[in-house]
N, C-alpha and C positions, 0 to 999 in steps of 0.2 A: 838627279837626286831625286828621290821616292817619297814620299810621305801622306801624310791625308789633309795636311796645310799647306805643301809646299807654294803650289801657282796662287797660293791666296794670299795668304797671310809670310811668313817667309821670303821665298822670292815673287812679289805680285809683278813687278816691270819682266820680265821676263820674256827676252824675245819670241822662245818657245814654249806653251806649256801643254801637256799632253796629260788628260783625266784618261785612266787606267781602271777601264770594268772588267766584269766579267761575272753571267747568267749566277745568282744563291747559290742555286746547285750544280754546279760545275765548280764554285771555288770550294764547298759543300767535302766535294768528291776528294778535290785537290789535298786541302788540309787535313783528308783523315787517311791519304799520302805521306804526308808532313808526318803525324801522328803516329803513324808505322813506323816510318823510320828510327823514329825515338822509341819506338818500346813501348807507344802508349794503345789503347784503344778506345775509342768515344765512338759511337751511332753515327750516322748522319743523322737522324734526324736532330739526336741533341747538338750536333756542332752548326747545323741549320740554324735553331730553334739561335747558339748561343752567336753567328756571327751577323744575324736578322735584328738581336740586342745591340748587340758593336755597333749597328751600321747606324741605327736610329739614335741611340746615345750621342755617335759623333755627330751628326745634322742636326742637330739639336741641342750642341752640346752651349752654352753662349761665348766662351772664349775658343774660337779657332774651328768653328763648327767645318766641317767638312762639306766644301762646295765645288762644284763646277765652277769655274770662272768662262766665262761669255768668251774668249780671245785662245780657251782649252782647246786643244784639238783629241776631243773625245774619242779613244780607241777600247771597241770591246771584244778582249783577246777570250773569249768563250772559246772560239775553234780550233784554236792554234797555241803552236809549243810555246815556251822561253823563249828559246833561241828566233823562231820564225821570227816572233814580240821584236824582239833587240832587233834583228838586218832588217825589219823593215821599221822602225823610228829609228835610226841611223840614217836609213836613203831617205828617209824624210829630212831630218836636222841638215842633209849635207848638201840637201836639194832648195830649201828653205837659209840656209846661209849662203848657201852660190846667188842666191836673186835680189837675197843683200848687198852682195860685193866684198862678204867679209872670208874671210881666208880662217877654214878651219880646219886643225886632224883631229881624225874621229879614229878611236882605236875599237878596229874590225872584231879580234878575239873574241868572241863568249864563250864563257864556260857553262 
C-alpha cells in the first residue's frame, strides 16, 4: 500500500515500512509528464509550487500528518525508474522476511 499516512496511521505496526521520497524538482518533472499524457499543460514552476504547498499542508495538518516513522526505510527514488524501485523494494522485502523466517510469495511482475 502507499499513501501519505500508511506507515504512521493505517499500519503503524507493519513489519516493513518504506518512506519513498524524491527531489521536488524531479517530482515536478514527473508530474508534468503525467499531465501531458492527460492532455493538460502546466509549467514546471506552477507544478513545483503546487507540490510544495501540498507537502507543507500534509506535514502540518492535525489529522494524519505526513511523517516518516523512525522504523521506516527511507528510499529516495529521484534517480531511478519505477520499475527499478519496485525491484529493489521486492528484494528488501524478501530479504527481511527471510531473516524473520517467514514465508512470503511476492509477485515479481512489474507493469
